[in-house]
C-alpha positions in Angstrom: 43.1 98.1 107.1 45.7 96.5 109.6 49.3 97.4 110.2 50.2 94.2 108.0 48.4 95.7 105.0 50.3 99.2 105.6 52.2 100.6 102.3 55.7 101.9 102.2 55.5 104.7 99.5 58.2 105.9 98.0 58.5 109.6 96.7 61.5 111.7 94.8 60.6 114.4 96.7 57.9 115.5 99.6 55.7 117.6 99.9 56.3 119.9 96.3 53.8 122.2 95.0 54.0 120.4 91.3 53.2 117.2 92.5 49.4 118.2 93.6 48.3 114.9 92.0 50.4 112.4 94.6 49.3 114.2 97.4 45.1 113.7 96.3 45.8 110.3 95.9 47.6 110.2 99.4 44.7 111.5 101.1 42.2 109.4 99.1 44.0 106.4 99.8 44.0 107.4 103.5 40.3 108.5 103.6 39.8 104.5 101.6 41.4 102.8 104.9 44.8 102.3 104.2 47.5 102.6 106.2 50.6 104.9 104.4 54.0 105.7 105.4 56.1 108.1 103.0 59.4 107.8 102.3 60.9 110.4 100.1 64.7 110.3 98.6 64.9 114.2 99.1 63.8 117.1 101.6 61.0 119.9 100.2 62.3 122.7 97.9 59.4 124.7 98.2 58.7 127.4 100.6 54.6 126.9 100.5 52.6 124.0 101.3 49.7 123.0 99.6 46.4 122.2 102.4 46.0 119.1 101.1 49.8 118.6 102.3 48.8 118.8 105.8 45.8 116.7 105.7 47.6 113.5 105.1 48.3 111.9 108.3 51.0 109.3 107.3 54.2 110.0 108.9 57.5 110.8 106.5 60.9 109.2 106.3 63.6 110.9 104.4 66.5 108.7 103.3 70.1 110.4 102.6 69.8 112.9 99.2 73.1 112.2 98.9 75.2 109.1 100.7 78.3 111.1 100.9 76.7 113.8 103.3 75.6 110.4 105.8 78.3 108.0 105.3 77.8 106.6 108.5 73.8 106.0 108.1 74.5 104.6 104.5 77.8 102.0 106.2 75.4 101.1 109.0 72.6 100.2 106.7 74.8 98.0 104.4 76.3 96.4 107.3 72.8 95.3 108.7 71.9 93.6 105.6 74.8 91.7 105.2 73.2 88.7 107.1 70.0 89.0 104.6 70.0 86.8 102.1 68.0 89.5 99.8 71.2 91.8 100.3 72.9 89.4 97.1 70.2 89.2 95.4 70.0 93.0 95.2 73.8 93.4 95.0 73.5 91.0 91.6 70.6 93.1 90.2 72.6 96.4 90.9 75.8 95.2 89.3 73.6 94.3 85.7 72.0 97.7 86.1 75.9 99.3 86.9 77.1 97.4 83.4 74.6 99.9 81.5 74.3 103.0 83.5 77.8 103.4 85.0 76.6 106.8 86.9 76.7 108.2 90.4 73.2 108.2 90.6 72.7 104.4 90.1 74.6 103.7 93.3 73.0 106.5 95.1 69.6 104.5 94.3 71.3 101.5 95.7 72.2 102.9 98.9 69.5 104.8 100.0 67.2 101.5 98.9 70.0 99.7 101.6 69.0 102.5 104.2 65.5 101.9 103.9 65.7 98.0 103.8 67.8 98.3 107.3 65.4 101.6 108.9 62.3 99.6 107.4 59.3 101.2 108.7 57.2 99.4 111.4 54.0 97.4 109.8 55.6 98.2 106.2 54.1 94.5 103.8 54.4 96.4 100.7 56.6 99.1 98.8 55.0 101.1 96.5 56.7 104.2 94.1 55.6 107.1 92.7 57.1 107.4 88.9 59.2 104.7 88.0 62.5 106.5 87.0 64.6 106.8 90.8 62.0 106.1 93.3 61.3 103.0 91.4 65.0 102.3 91.4 65.1 102.9 95.1 61.7 100.3 95.7 62.9 97.1 93.2 66.6 97.3 95.2 64.6 97.9 98.9 62.3 95.2 97.6 65.2 92.4 96.3 66.3 93.2 99.6 63.8 92.8 102.0 61.6 90.7 100.1 58.6 92.4 99.9 57.0 93.1 96.9 56.5 96.1 95.0 54.5 98.5 92.9 54.4 101.6 90.8 52.4 104.2 89.6 54.0 105.7 86.4 53.7 109.3 84.8 55.4 111.1 82.1 59.3 112.6 82.2 59.7 108.8 84.3 58.2 106.7 81.2 59.8 108.6 78.5 63.3 109.5 79.1 63.8 105.9 80.9 65.6 103.4 79.0 63.5 100.4 77.6 65.7 97.8 79.4 64.7 100.2 82.6 61.3 100.1 82.4 61.5 96.5 80.8 63.4 94.7 84.2 61.0 97.1 86.4 58.0 95.8 84.7 58.9 92.3 85.0 59.2 92.9 88.8 56.4 95.0 89.8 53.2 93.4 91.2 51.6 95.6 89.2 52.0 99.1 87.2 49.6 101.6 86.8 49.9 104.9 84.6 47.9 107.8 84.3 47.4 108.3 80.2 46.6 106.3 77.4 49.9 106.9 75.3 51.6 106.1 78.6 49.9 103.1 79.1 50.1 101.8 75.3 54.2 102.7 75.1 54.6 100.3 78.3 52.7 97.4 77.0 54.3 97.5 73.8 57.5 97.0 76.2 56.2 93.6 76.7 54.4 94.2 80.2 52.1 91.5 80.7 48.7 92.4 80.0 47.4 91.7 84.0 50.2 94.2 85.2 49.9 97.2 83.2 46.4 99.5 84.2 45.5 102.7 83.1 44.1 105.0 85.4 43.1 108.6 85.4 44.4 110.8 88.5 41.3 113.2 88.1 40.3 115.6 90.7 39.4 115.4 94.0 35.9 117.6 93.3 35.4 118.4 96.9 38.4 120.8 96.2 37.0 122.3 93.1 33.4 123.1 93.5 31.7 124.5 90.4 32.7 128.5 89.8 29.3 130.0 90.9 30.5 133.3 89.7 29.6 134.8 86.0 32.4 134.7 83.5 33.3 137.9 81.6 32.3 138.9 78.4 35.5 140.6 78.0 36.5 140.7 73.7 40.3 142.2 73.9 38.3 145.6 72.5 38.8 147.5 75.8 41.9 148.6 77.3 40.3 148.9 80.6 39.3 145.3 80.7 42.2 143.3 79.4 41.0 139.4 78.1 43.1 137.6 81.5 45.0 134.9 80.1 46.3 132.1 82.7 48.8 129.4 83.2 49.9 127.0 86.1 53.3 125.3 86.1 56.9 125.2 86.4 59.2 127.3 84.1 60.4 124.0 82.3 61.2 123.2 78.6 58.7 121.1 78.2 55.8 123.3 79.1 56.1 125.4 75.7 56.3 128.7 77.9 58.5 130.2 75.1 56.3 129.1 72.5 53.6 130.8 74.2 55.2 134.2 74.6 56.1 134.2 71.3 52.2 133.5 70.5 51.3 136.1 72.9 54.0 138.5 71.1 52.3 137.5 67.5 49.0 138.7 68.5 47.5 142.3 66.9 48.6 145.2 68.7 45.0 146.6 69.6 44.0 143.5 71.5 43.8 144.1 74.9 45.0 140.9 76.6 47.3 140.3 80.2 49.0 137.1 81.2 49.7 135.7 84.3 51.8 132.8 85.2 51.7 130.9 88.2 54.9 128.5 89.0 58.1 128.6 89.7 61.1 126.8 88.0 64.1 127.5 86.3 64.0 129.1 83.6 62.0 132.0 85.1 64.7 134.5 84.5 65.2 133.3 80.7 61.8 133.8 79.8 61.2 137.1 81.8 64.0 138.3 79.2 62.5 136.5 76.2 59.2 138.8 77.0 61.4 142.2 77.3 62.9 141.3 73.9 59.3 140.4 72.3 58.3 143.9 73.5 55.1 142.2 76.0 56.8 142.4 79.6 54.3 145.0 80.6 51.1 142.9 79.9 52.8 139.8 82.0 52.6 138.9 85.6 54.7 136.1 87.3 53.3 135.5 90.1 55.7 132.6 91.4 54.3 129.6 93.4 51.3 129.5 95.2 48.8 127.3 97.1 46.0 125.5 95.8 43.6 127.9 96.8 45.5 131.1 95.8 45.5 128.8 92.2 42.1 128.2 92.2 41.2 131.9 92.7 43.0 132.1 89.6 40.7 129.7 87.6 37.8 131.9 88.6 38.9 135.0 87.7 40.9 134.3 84.5 39.4 134.1 80.9 41.5 131.3 79.1 44.1 128.9 80.4 46.8 128.3 78.1 49.7 125.5 78.1 52.0 125.0 75.4 53.1 121.7 75.8 55.7 120.0 73.9 57.8 116.9 73.6 62.0 117.6 74.5 65.3 116.6 72.7 65.6 114.1 75.6 61.6 112.6 75.2 60.5 114.5 78.1 57.0 115.2 78.0 53.9 116.1 80.2 51.2 113.2 80.5 47.8 114.8 80.8 49.1 117.8 83.1 46.4 118.2 86.2 46.5 122.0 85.5 44.1 121.2 82.9 41.7 118.8 84.3 41.7 122.2 87.3 41.2 124.8 84.6 37.8 122.4 83.2 36.4 121.8 86.1 35.9 125.7 86.2 34.5 126.3 83.1 37.4 127.9 82.1 38.7 127.3 78.0 41.9 125.7 77.3 44.2 126.2 75.2 46.8 123.3 74.6 48.5 121.1 72.0 48.0 117.6 70.8 50.6 115.7 72.7 51.0 112.8 74.9 48.1 112.6 77.4 46.0 116.4 76.5 43.5 114.8 73.7 42.2 112.4 76.0 40.4 115.7 78.3 40.3 118.0 75.2 38.7 117.7 72.0 39.5 120.6 69.5 36.5 122.6 68.7 34.4 120.0 71.2 35.6 121.3 74.8 39.0 123.1 74.2 41.3 124.6 71.4 44.1 121.9 70.7 47.0 123.0 68.4 50.4 121.0 67.4 53.3 122.1 69.3 55.9 124.1 68.3 54.3 126.7 66.1 53.4 129.8 68.0 51.5 131.4 64.6 48.9 128.5 65.2 48.3 129.4 69.0 48.8 132.7 68.3 45.2 132.2 65.9 43.3 130.2 68.8 44.2 132.5 71.2 43.0 135.9 69.4 39.9 134.0 68.7 39.2 132.8 71.9 40.0 136.0 73.1 37.5 138.1 70.7 34.7 135.8 70.9 33.2 135.6 74.5 30.3 132.8 73.8 33.2 130.6 72.4 35.1 130.8 75.1 32.1 130.0 77.8 30.6 127.2 75.5 33.7 125.5 75.5 34.1 126.0 78.8 31.3 124.3 80.2 31.6 121.5 77.6 35.2 120.5 79.3 33.5 121.2 83.0 31.2 118.5 82.2 33.7 115.9 81.2 35.6 116.3 84.1 32.8 116.0 86.4 31.4 112.8 85.0 34.9 111.1 83.9 37.8 112.5 86.1 36.4 112.2 89.5 39.5 111.2 91.6 37.6 108.8 93.8 37.6 106.3 90.7 41.4 105.9 90.3 41.1 105.8 94.2 38.5 103.1 94.2 40.8 101.4 91.4 44.1 101.4 93.3 42.2 100.4 97.0 41.4 97.0 94.6 44.4 96.5 93.2 46.3 96.4 96.6 43.6 94.6 98.0 43.1 91.8 95.6 46.8 91.2 95.9 46.9 91.2 100.1 43.9 88.6 99.5 46.2 86.3 97.0 48.9 86.7 99.5 46.5 84.7 102.2 45.0 82.2 100.2 
């Protein structure tokens, strides 16, 4: 691709350990021949990086995270945008949005969009936002100011916690939007988005990074105190992941059953969850590993016997889409136990390639955990079926081909 096709990708933060699927997609698009420029609304807070981040060649630019931290930069951007007719279109749109959402966050997004428009990357001919909430707000305002078309990838929290009026406005102004679960796709379509503007695109995995596990899965069955069944979960310690439910389920397991639980990830709730494990009397069976890079996470999948994630819908509507960690675990022939919300059933079918229970139900979760702990044959059968499905239906190269085709179709239409 030439510089005429360079895509300016707006991200909430970069790099982020919890958003491997985005980094994987960015690298895939580069390998497919697209030129990218990354623009992040905030700087990284993670202390580690995944190897994939070091392979991405695109330059990264950071907008002011808070306008008052860089007032000269923001004011200079607004002044430089004054001659642009698009600034007034953007201001009119911003004013309408501000009446419905009179928050500092709304003001911040317009200020960031003005900085992006004023400091526009050389050769940028397209704007693509990852997440349809705040990054898409910046992308939409910047599109109005610059007159450059924009598109969007919508995921999970951004869909379910955004008001309908805002989603409808963005869906109407994007050239197209892709989303990664059928539940999200159906929701966006119900909001009245034109058929041609919303596409379902599973992220999938870069299977070259998740080669088949060549080892032998254990026959542990919870009867030997010296060989506990290893239960793993990977994810941020936030409410929608349901780690409190998982801990309560673990505490309900028979006292004579031998198991260990390992958690990989960080998050604001780690301290509270550690306290809960103490209250439940299971703290000595839990290892909190913290955030790890992708290589160490892969090793965790291969050492484990069971993967568990008790996804839930929170009071504000937040939820996972299809957690990438379930796809990763499945790629290693590791049986996964999760809940029947959002996109999880689009991967896991209860009793066929995983074990699926209702959310918010520690007793039901404990029952399937006990079954999986005691029955190594069941674990192996379900894990093998899950791996087969991932390797045939969740290869990220299909998503990359779809995205490349969408971009190229737009560019060809622009030339005609």
